[in-house]
mmCIF entry with sequence, helices, sheets and N, C-alpha, C, O atoms, coordinates in Angstrom:
data_MODEL
# 
_entry.id   MODEL 
# 
_entity.id                         1 
_entity.type                       polymer 
_entity.pdbx_number_of_molecules   1 
# 
_entity_poly.entity_id                      1 
_entity_poly.type                           'polypeptide(L)' 
_entity_poly.nstd_linkage                   no 
_entity_poly.nstd_monomer                   no 
_entity_poly.pdbx_seq_one_letter_code       MKNGNFSLGDTVRKLEDLMITQDQLNLIAVFIWPSDKGH 
_entity_poly.pdbx_seq_one_letter_code_can   MKNGNFSLGDTVRKLEDLMITQDQLNLIAVFIWPSDKGH 
_entity_poly.pdbx_strand_id                 A 
# 
loop_
_entity_poly_seq.entity_id 
_entity_poly_seq.num 
_entity_poly_seq.mon_id 
_entity_poly_seq.hetero 
1 1  MET n 
1 2  LYS n 
1 3  ASN n 
1 4  GLY n 
1 5  ASN n 
1 6  PHE n 
1 7  SER n 
1 8  LEU n 
1 9  GLY n 
1 10 ASP n 
1 11 THR n 
1 12 VAL n 
1 13 ARG n 
1 14 LYS n 
1 15 LEU n 
1 16 GLU n 
1 17 ASP n 
1 18 LEU n 
1 19 MET n 
1 20 ILE n 
1 21 THR n 
1 22 GLN n 
1 23 ASP n 
1 24 GLN n 
1 25 LEU n 
1 26 ASN n 
1 27 LEU n 
1 28 ILE n 
1 29 ALA n 
1 30 VAL n 
1 31 PHE n 
1 32 ILE n 
1 33 TRP n 
1 34 PRO n 
1 35 SER n 
1 36 ASP n 
1 37 LYS n 
1 38 GLY n 
1 39 HIS n 
# 
_struct_asym.id          A 
_struct_asym.entity_id   1 
# 
loop_
_struct_conf.conf_type_id 
_struct_conf.id 
_struct_conf.pdbx_PDB_helix_id 
_struct_conf.beg_label_comp_id 
_struct_conf.beg_label_asym_id 
_struct_conf.beg_label_seq_id 
_struct_conf.pdbx_beg_PDB_ins_code 
_struct_conf.end_label_comp_id 
_struct_conf.end_label_asym_id 
_struct_conf.end_label_seq_id 
_struct_conf.pdbx_end_PDB_ins_code 
_struct_conf.beg_auth_comp_id 
_struct_conf.beg_auth_asym_id 
_struct_conf.beg_auth_seq_id 
_struct_conf.end_auth_comp_id 
_struct_conf.end_auth_asym_id 
_struct_conf.end_auth_seq_id 
_struct_conf.pdbx_PDB_helix_class 
_struct_conf.details 
_struct_conf.pdbx_PDB_helix_length 
HELX_P HELX_P1 AA1 LEU A 8  ? LEU A 18 ? LEU A 8  LEU A 18 1 ? 11 
HELX_P HELX_P2 AA2 GLN A 22 ? ILE A 32 ? GLN A 22 ILE A 32 1 ? 11 
HELX_P HELX_P3 AA3 PRO A 34 ? GLY A 38 ? PRO A 34 GLY A 38 5 ? 5  
# 
_struct_conf_type.id          HELX_P 
_struct_conf_type.criteria    ? 
_struct_conf_type.reference   ? 
# 
loop_
_atom_site.group_PDB 
_atom_site.id 
_atom_site.type_symbol 
_atom_site.label_atom_id 
_atom_site.label_alt_id 
_atom_site.label_comp_id 
_atom_site.label_asym_id 
_atom_site.label_entity_id 
_atom_site.label_seq_id 
_atom_site.pdbx_PDB_ins_code 
_atom_site.Cartn_x 
_atom_site.Cartn_y 
_atom_site.Cartn_z 
_atom_site.occupancy 
_atom_site.B_iso_or_equiv 
_atom_site.pdbx_formal_charge 
_atom_site.auth_seq_id 
_atom_site.auth_comp_id 
_atom_site.auth_asym_id 
_atom_site.auth_atom_id 
_atom_site.pdbx_PDB_model_num 
ATOM 1   N N  . MET A 1 1  ? -13.837 42.529 -3.112  1.00 0.00 ? 1  MET A N  1 
ATOM 2   C CA . MET A 1 1  ? -13.440 41.763 -1.921  1.00 0.00 ? 1  MET A CA 1 
ATOM 3   C C  . MET A 1 1  ? -14.145 40.411 -1.924  1.00 0.00 ? 1  MET A C  1 
ATOM 4   O O  . MET A 1 1  ? -15.322 40.308 -2.268  1.00 0.00 ? 1  MET A O  1 
ATOM 5   N N  . LYS A 1 2  ? -13.409 39.389 -1.537  1.00 0.00 ? 2  LYS A N  1 
ATOM 6   C CA . LYS A 1 2  ? -14.015 38.052 -1.504  1.00 0.00 ? 2  LYS A CA 1 
ATOM 7   C C  . LYS A 1 2  ? -14.473 37.714 -0.100  1.00 0.00 ? 2  LYS A C  1 
ATOM 8   O O  . LYS A 1 2  ? -13.862 38.132 0.884   1.00 0.00 ? 2  LYS A O  1 
ATOM 9   N N  . ASN A 1 3  ? -15.548 36.957 -0.016  1.00 0.00 ? 3  ASN A N  1 
ATOM 10  C CA . ASN A 1 3  ? -16.055 36.525 1.285   1.00 0.00 ? 3  ASN A CA 1 
ATOM 11  C C  . ASN A 1 3  ? -15.908 35.018 1.326   1.00 0.00 ? 3  ASN A C  1 
ATOM 12  O O  . ASN A 1 3  ? -16.729 34.305 0.750   1.00 0.00 ? 3  ASN A O  1 
ATOM 13  N N  . GLY A 1 4  ? -14.878 34.514 1.998   1.00 0.00 ? 4  GLY A N  1 
ATOM 14  C CA . GLY A 1 4  ? -14.623 33.082 1.993   1.00 0.00 ? 4  GLY A CA 1 
ATOM 15  C C  . GLY A 1 4  ? -14.286 32.630 0.585   1.00 0.00 ? 4  GLY A C  1 
ATOM 16  O O  . GLY A 1 4  ? -13.425 33.227 -0.062  1.00 0.00 ? 4  GLY A O  1 
ATOM 17  N N  . ASN A 1 5  ? -14.948 31.585 0.094   1.00 0.00 ? 5  ASN A N  1 
ATOM 18  C CA . ASN A 1 5  ? -14.684 31.064 -1.245  1.00 0.00 ? 5  ASN A CA 1 
ATOM 19  C C  . ASN A 1 5  ? -15.653 31.635 -2.281  1.00 0.00 ? 5  ASN A C  1 
ATOM 20  O O  . ASN A 1 5  ? -15.607 31.258 -3.453  1.00 0.00 ? 5  ASN A O  1 
ATOM 21  N N  . PHE A 1 6  ? -16.525 32.538 -1.850  1.00 0.00 ? 6  PHE A N  1 
ATOM 22  C CA . PHE A 1 6  ? -17.535 33.062 -2.769  1.00 0.00 ? 6  PHE A CA 1 
ATOM 23  C C  . PHE A 1 6  ? -17.111 34.408 -3.333  1.00 0.00 ? 6  PHE A C  1 
ATOM 24  O O  . PHE A 1 6  ? -16.791 35.332 -2.586  1.00 0.00 ? 6  PHE A O  1 
ATOM 25  N N  . SER A 1 7  ? -17.110 34.512 -4.655  1.00 0.00 ? 7  SER A N  1 
ATOM 26  C CA . SER A 1 7  ? -16.844 35.795 -5.282  1.00 0.00 ? 7  SER A CA 1 
ATOM 27  C C  . SER A 1 7  ? -18.145 36.593 -5.295  1.00 0.00 ? 7  SER A C  1 
ATOM 28  O O  . SER A 1 7  ? -19.207 36.055 -4.984  1.00 0.00 ? 7  SER A O  1 
ATOM 29  N N  . LEU A 1 8  ? -18.065 37.866 -5.651  1.00 0.00 ? 8  LEU A N  1 
ATOM 30  C CA . LEU A 1 8  ? -19.268 38.697 -5.688  1.00 0.00 ? 8  LEU A CA 1 
ATOM 31  C C  . LEU A 1 8  ? -20.286 38.113 -6.659  1.00 0.00 ? 8  LEU A C  1 
ATOM 32  O O  . LEU A 1 8  ? -21.482 38.085 -6.369  1.00 0.00 ? 8  LEU A O  1 
ATOM 33  N N  . GLY A 1 9  ? -19.810 37.644 -7.815  1.00 0.00 ? 9  GLY A N  1 
ATOM 34  C CA . GLY A 1 9  ? -20.706 37.060 -8.806  1.00 0.00 ? 9  GLY A CA 1 
ATOM 35  C C  . GLY A 1 9  ? -21.414 35.831 -8.266  1.00 0.00 ? 9  GLY A C  1 
ATOM 36  O O  . GLY A 1 9  ? -22.603 35.637 -8.518  1.00 0.00 ? 9  GLY A O  1 
ATOM 37  N N  . ASP A 1 10 ? -20.693 35.000 -7.524  1.00 0.00 ? 10 ASP A N  1 
ATOM 38  C CA . ASP A 1 10 ? -21.299 33.802 -6.943  1.00 0.00 ? 10 ASP A CA 1 
ATOM 39  C C  . ASP A 1 10 ? -22.370 34.191 -5.933  1.00 0.00 ? 10 ASP A C  1 
ATOM 40  O O  . ASP A 1 10 ? -23.430 33.568 -5.864  1.00 0.00 ? 10 ASP A O  1 
ATOM 41  N N  . THR A 1 11 ? -22.080 35.234 -5.145  1.00 0.00 ? 11 THR A N  1 
ATOM 42  C CA . THR A 1 11 ? -23.030 35.689 -4.130  1.00 0.00 ? 11 THR A CA 1 
ATOM 43  C C  . THR A 1 11 ? -24.301 36.204 -4.788  1.00 0.00 ? 11 THR A C  1 
ATOM 44  O O  . THR A 1 11 ? -25.408 35.871 -4.365  1.00 0.00 ? 11 THR A O  1 
ATOM 45  N N  . VAL A 1 12 ? -24.135 37.025 -5.833  1.00 0.00 ? 12 VAL A N  1 
ATOM 46  C CA . VAL A 1 12 ? -25.292 37.575 -6.539  1.00 0.00 ? 12 VAL A CA 1 
ATOM 47  C C  . VAL A 1 12 ? -26.127 36.449 -7.132  1.00 0.00 ? 12 VAL A C  1 
ATOM 48  O O  . VAL A 1 12 ? -27.355 36.468 -7.054  1.00 0.00 ? 12 VAL A O  1 
ATOM 49  N N  . ARG A 1 13 ? -25.448 35.463 -7.728  1.00 0.00 ? 13 ARG A N  1 
ATOM 50  C CA . ARG A 1 13 ? -26.154 34.350 -8.351  1.00 0.00 ? 13 ARG A CA 1 
ATOM 51  C C  . ARG A 1 13 ? -26.937 33.576 -7.296  1.00 0.00 ? 13 ARG A C  1 
ATOM 52  O O  . ARG A 1 13 ? -28.063 33.144 -7.542  1.00 0.00 ? 13 ARG A O  1 
ATOM 53  N N  . LYS A 1 14 ? -26.339 33.404 -6.124  1.00 0.00 ? 14 LYS A N  1 
ATOM 54  C CA . LYS A 1 14 ? -26.997 32.664 -5.050  1.00 0.00 ? 14 LYS A CA 1 
ATOM 55  C C  . LYS A 1 14 ? -28.225 33.427 -4.561  1.00 0.00 ? 14 LYS A C  1 
ATOM 56  O O  . LYS A 1 14 ? -29.270 32.835 -4.293  1.00 0.00 ? 14 LYS A O  1 
ATOM 57  N N  . LEU A 1 15 ? -28.086 34.746 -4.448  1.00 0.00 ? 15 LEU A N  1 
ATOM 58  C CA . LEU A 1 15 ? -29.219 35.570 -4.021  1.00 0.00 ? 15 LEU A CA 1 
ATOM 59  C C  . LEU A 1 15 ? -30.343 35.491 -5.046  1.00 0.00 ? 15 LEU A C  1 
ATOM 60  O O  . LEU A 1 15 ? -31.517 35.425 -4.682  1.00 0.00 ? 15 LEU A O  1 
ATOM 61  N N  . GLU A 1 16 ? -29.982 35.498 -6.336  1.00 0.00 ? 16 GLU A N  1 
ATOM 62  C CA . GLU A 1 16 ? -30.987 35.410 -7.387  1.00 0.00 ? 16 GLU A CA 1 
ATOM 63  C C  . GLU A 1 16 ? -31.717 34.079 -7.320  1.00 0.00 ? 16 GLU A C  1 
ATOM 64  O O  . GLU A 1 16 ? -32.919 34.011 -7.577  1.00 0.00 ? 16 GLU A O  1 
ATOM 65  N N  . ASP A 1 17 ? -30.989 33.014 -6.973  1.00 0.00 ? 17 ASP A N  1 
ATOM 66  C CA . ASP A 1 17 ? -31.615 31.695 -6.843  1.00 0.00 ? 17 ASP A CA 1 
ATOM 67  C C  . ASP A 1 17 ? -32.626 31.697 -5.705  1.00 0.00 ? 17 ASP A C  1 
ATOM 68  O O  . ASP A 1 17 ? -33.669 31.047 -5.788  1.00 0.00 ? 17 ASP A O  1 
ATOM 69  N N  . LEU A 1 18 ? -32.309 32.436 -4.635  1.00 0.00 ? 18 LEU A N  1 
ATOM 70  C CA . LEU A 1 18 ? -33.187 32.460 -3.467  1.00 0.00 ? 18 LEU A CA 1 
ATOM 71  C C  . LEU A 1 18 ? -34.374 33.393 -3.671  1.00 0.00 ? 18 LEU A C  1 
ATOM 72  O O  . LEU A 1 18 ? -35.454 33.171 -3.123  1.00 0.00 ? 18 LEU A O  1 
ATOM 73  N N  . MET A 1 19 ? -34.163 34.436 -4.464  1.00 0.00 ? 19 MET A N  1 
ATOM 74  C CA . MET A 1 19 ? -35.226 35.419 -4.670  1.00 0.00 ? 19 MET A CA 1 
ATOM 75  C C  . MET A 1 19 ? -36.325 34.883 -5.574  1.00 0.00 ? 19 MET A C  1 
ATOM 76  O O  . MET A 1 19 ? -36.064 34.135 -6.516  1.00 0.00 ? 19 MET A O  1 
ATOM 77  N N  . ILE A 1 20 ? -37.559 35.278 -5.273  1.00 0.00 ? 20 ILE A N  1 
ATOM 78  C CA . ILE A 1 20 ? -38.668 34.917 -6.140  1.00 0.00 ? 20 ILE A CA 1 
ATOM 79  C C  . ILE A 1 20 ? -38.671 35.858 -7.339  1.00 0.00 ? 20 ILE A C  1 
ATOM 80  O O  . ILE A 1 20 ? -37.940 36.849 -7.345  1.00 0.00 ? 20 ILE A O  1 
ATOM 81  N N  . THR A 1 21 ? -39.469 35.566 -8.337  1.00 0.00 ? 21 THR A N  1 
ATOM 82  C CA . THR A 1 21 ? -39.489 36.393 -9.530  1.00 0.00 ? 21 THR A CA 1 
ATOM 83  C C  . THR A 1 21 ? -40.109 37.752 -9.230  1.00 0.00 ? 21 THR A C  1 
ATOM 84  O O  . THR A 1 21 ? -40.831 37.906 -8.245  1.00 0.00 ? 21 THR A O  1 
ATOM 85  N N  . GLN A 1 22 ? -39.827 38.734 -10.078 1.00 0.00 ? 22 GLN A N  1 
ATOM 86  C CA . GLN A 1 22 ? -40.341 40.087 -9.871  1.00 0.00 ? 22 GLN A CA 1 
ATOM 87  C C  . GLN A 1 22 ? -41.861 40.100 -9.906  1.00 0.00 ? 22 GLN A C  1 
ATOM 88  O O  . GLN A 1 22 ? -42.489 40.826 -9.135  1.00 0.00 ? 22 GLN A O  1 
ATOM 89  N N  . ASP A 1 23 ? -42.468 39.304 -10.793 1.00 0.00 ? 23 ASP A N  1 
ATOM 90  C CA . ASP A 1 23 ? -43.929 39.250 -10.878 1.00 0.00 ? 23 ASP A CA 1 
ATOM 91  C C  . ASP A 1 23 ? -44.519 38.754 -9.571  1.00 0.00 ? 23 ASP A C  1 
ATOM 92  O O  . ASP A 1 23 ? -45.513 39.299 -9.092  1.00 0.00 ? 23 ASP A O  1 
ATOM 93  N N  . GLN A 1 24 ? -43.919 37.727 -8.993  1.00 0.00 ? 24 GLN A N  1 
ATOM 94  C CA . GLN A 1 24 ? -44.411 37.195 -7.719  1.00 0.00 ? 24 GLN A CA 1 
ATOM 95  C C  . GLN A 1 24 ? -44.223 38.228 -6.620  1.00 0.00 ? 24 GLN A C  1 
ATOM 96  O O  . GLN A 1 24 ? -45.075 38.374 -5.743  1.00 0.00 ? 24 GLN A O  1 
ATOM 97  N N  . LEU A 1 25 ? -43.103 38.946 -6.670  1.00 0.00 ? 25 LEU A N  1 
ATOM 98  C CA . LEU A 1 25 ? -42.820 39.966 -5.671  1.00 0.00 ? 25 LEU A CA 1 
ATOM 99  C C  . LEU A 1 25 ? -43.863 41.077 -5.742  1.00 0.00 ? 25 LEU A C  1 
ATOM 100 O O  . LEU A 1 25 ? -44.308 41.584 -4.713  1.00 0.00 ? 25 LEU A O  1 
ATOM 101 N N  . ASN A 1 26 ? -44.250 41.455 -6.962  1.00 0.00 ? 26 ASN A N  1 
ATOM 102 C CA . ASN A 1 26 ? -45.269 42.490 -7.135  1.00 0.00 ? 26 ASN A CA 1 
ATOM 103 C C  . ASN A 1 26 ? -46.599 42.044 -6.556  1.00 0.00 ? 26 ASN A C  1 
ATOM 104 O O  . ASN A 1 26 ? -47.297 42.836 -5.924  1.00 0.00 ? 26 ASN A O  1 
ATOM 105 N N  . LEU A 1 27 ? -46.960 40.774 -6.766  1.00 0.00 ? 27 LEU A N  1 
ATOM 106 C CA . LEU A 1 27 ? -48.218 40.254 -6.230  1.00 0.00 ? 27 LEU A CA 1 
ATOM 107 C C  . LEU A 1 27 ? -48.199 40.273 -4.710  1.00 0.00 ? 27 LEU A C  1 
ATOM 108 O O  . LEU A 1 27 ? -49.179 40.661 -4.075  1.00 0.00 ? 27 LEU A O  1 
ATOM 109 N N  . ILE A 1 28 ? -47.082 39.855 -4.130  1.00 0.00 ? 28 ILE A N  1 
ATOM 110 C CA . ILE A 1 28 ? -46.958 39.838 -2.672  1.00 0.00 ? 28 ILE A CA 1 
ATOM 111 C C  . ILE A 1 28 ? -46.980 41.262 -2.120  1.00 0.00 ? 28 ILE A C  1 
ATOM 112 O O  . ILE A 1 28 ? -47.532 41.508 -1.047  1.00 0.00 ? 28 ILE A O  1 
ATOM 113 N N  . ALA A 1 29 ? -46.384 42.193 -2.851  1.00 0.00 ? 29 ALA A N  1 
ATOM 114 C CA . ALA A 1 29 ? -46.333 43.587 -2.404  1.00 0.00 ? 29 ALA A CA 1 
ATOM 115 C C  . ALA A 1 29 ? -47.736 44.156 -2.240  1.00 0.00 ? 29 ALA A C  1 
ATOM 116 O O  . ALA A 1 29 ? -47.977 44.990 -1.366  1.00 0.00 ? 29 ALA A O  1 
ATOM 117 N N  . VAL A 1 30 ? -48.658 43.704 -3.080  1.00 0.00 ? 30 VAL A N  1 
ATOM 118 C CA . VAL A 1 30 ? -50.041 44.179 -2.995  1.00 0.00 ? 30 VAL A CA 1 
ATOM 119 C C  . VAL A 1 30 ? -50.632 43.839 -1.634  1.00 0.00 ? 30 VAL A C  1 
ATOM 120 O O  . VAL A 1 30 ? -51.405 44.615 -1.072  1.00 0.00 ? 30 VAL A O  1 
ATOM 121 N N  . PHE A 1 31 ? -50.262 42.667 -1.107  1.00 0.00 ? 31 PHE A N  1 
ATOM 122 C CA . PHE A 1 31 ? -50.798 42.250 0.197   1.00 0.00 ? 31 PHE A CA 1 
ATOM 123 C C  . PHE A 1 31 ? -50.044 42.924 1.343   1.00 0.00 ? 31 PHE A C  1 
ATOM 124 O O  . PHE A 1 31 ? -50.626 43.231 2.383   1.00 0.00 ? 31 PHE A O  1 
ATOM 125 N N  . ILE A 1 32 ? -48.749 43.149 1.143   1.00 0.00 ? 32 ILE A N  1 
ATOM 126 C CA . ILE A 1 32 ? -47.938 43.765 2.198   1.00 0.00 ? 32 ILE A CA 1 
ATOM 127 C C  . ILE A 1 32 ? -48.222 45.262 2.293   1.00 0.00 ? 32 ILE A C  1 
ATOM 128 O O  . ILE A 1 32 ? -48.325 45.817 3.387   1.00 0.00 ? 32 ILE A O  1 
ATOM 129 N N  . TRP A 1 33 ? -48.349 45.913 1.123   1.00 0.00 ? 33 TRP A N  1 
ATOM 130 C CA . TRP A 1 33 ? -48.604 47.352 1.106   1.00 0.00 ? 33 TRP A CA 1 
ATOM 131 C C  . TRP A 1 33 ? -49.938 47.637 0.416   1.00 0.00 ? 33 TRP A C  1 
ATOM 132 O O  . TRP A 1 33 ? -49.965 47.890 -0.789  1.00 0.00 ? 33 TRP A O  1 
ATOM 133 N N  . PRO A 1 34 ? -51.052 47.599 1.168   1.00 0.00 ? 34 PRO A N  1 
ATOM 134 C CA . PRO A 1 34 ? -52.386 47.822 0.598   1.00 0.00 ? 34 PRO A CA 1 
ATOM 135 C C  . PRO A 1 34 ? -52.479 49.140 -0.163  1.00 0.00 ? 34 PRO A C  1 
ATOM 136 O O  . PRO A 1 34 ? -53.288 49.255 -1.084  1.00 0.00 ? 34 PRO A O  1 
ATOM 137 N N  . SER A 1 35 ? -51.683 50.121 0.193   1.00 0.00 ? 35 SER A N  1 
ATOM 138 C CA . SER A 1 35 ? -51.736 51.417 -0.479  1.00 0.00 ? 35 SER A CA 1 
ATOM 139 C C  . SER A 1 35 ? -51.303 51.306 -1.943  1.00 0.00 ? 35 SER A C  1 
ATOM 140 O O  . SER A 1 35 ? -51.584 52.198 -2.744  1.00 0.00 ? 35 SER A O  1 
ATOM 141 N N  . ASP A 1 36 ? -50.620 50.212 -2.291  1.00 0.00 ? 36 ASP A N  1 
ATOM 142 C CA . ASP A 1 36 ? -50.160 50.020 -3.667  1.00 0.00 ? 36 ASP A CA 1 
ATOM 143 C C  . ASP A 1 36 ? -51.228 49.395 -4.561  1.00 0.00 ? 36 ASP A C  1 
ATOM 144 O O  . ASP A 1 36 ? -50.999 49.213 -5.756  1.00 0.00 ? 36 ASP A O  1 
ATOM 145 N N  . LYS A 1 37 ? -52.394 49.063 -3.998  1.00 0.00 ? 37 LYS A N  1 
ATOM 146 C CA . LYS A 1 37 ? -53.426 48.394 -4.791  1.00 0.00 ? 37 LYS A CA 1 
ATOM 147 C C  . LYS A 1 37 ? -53.936 49.273 -5.927  1.00 0.00 ? 37 LYS A C  1 
ATOM 148 O O  . LYS A 1 37 ? -54.543 48.771 -6.873  1.00 0.00 ? 37 LYS A O  1 
ATOM 149 N N  . GLY A 1 38 ? -53.697 50.574 -5.844  1.00 0.00 ? 38 GLY A N  1 
ATOM 150 C CA . GLY A 1 38 ? -54.167 51.473 -6.893  1.00 0.00 ? 38 GLY A CA 1 
ATOM 151 C C  . GLY A 1 38 ? -53.403 51.325 -8.187  1.00 0.00 ? 38 GLY A C  1 
ATOM 152 O O  . GLY A 1 38 ? -53.843 51.817 -9.226  1.00 0.00 ? 38 GLY A O  1 
ATOM 153 N N  . HIS A 1 39 ? -52.248 50.645 -8.143  1.00 0.00 ? 39 HIS A N  1 
ATOM 154 C CA . HIS A 1 39 ? -51.431 50.508 -9.361  1.00 0.00 ? 39 HIS A CA 1 
ATOM 155 C C  . HIS A 1 39 ? -52.054 49.501 -10.295 1.00 0.00 ? 39 HIS A C  1 
ATOM 156 O O  . HIS A 1 39 ? -51.518 49.245 -11.373 1.00 0.00 ? 39 HIS A O  1 
# 
């Protein structure tokens, strides 16, 4: 299904552009979820 002029692929690509890298996400997760510091 299309949403306006954006195809699913365009939407995914846009989300990827907005998302930070997985490594950065892991670092931030340590601060958000202190229980994960054991990893």
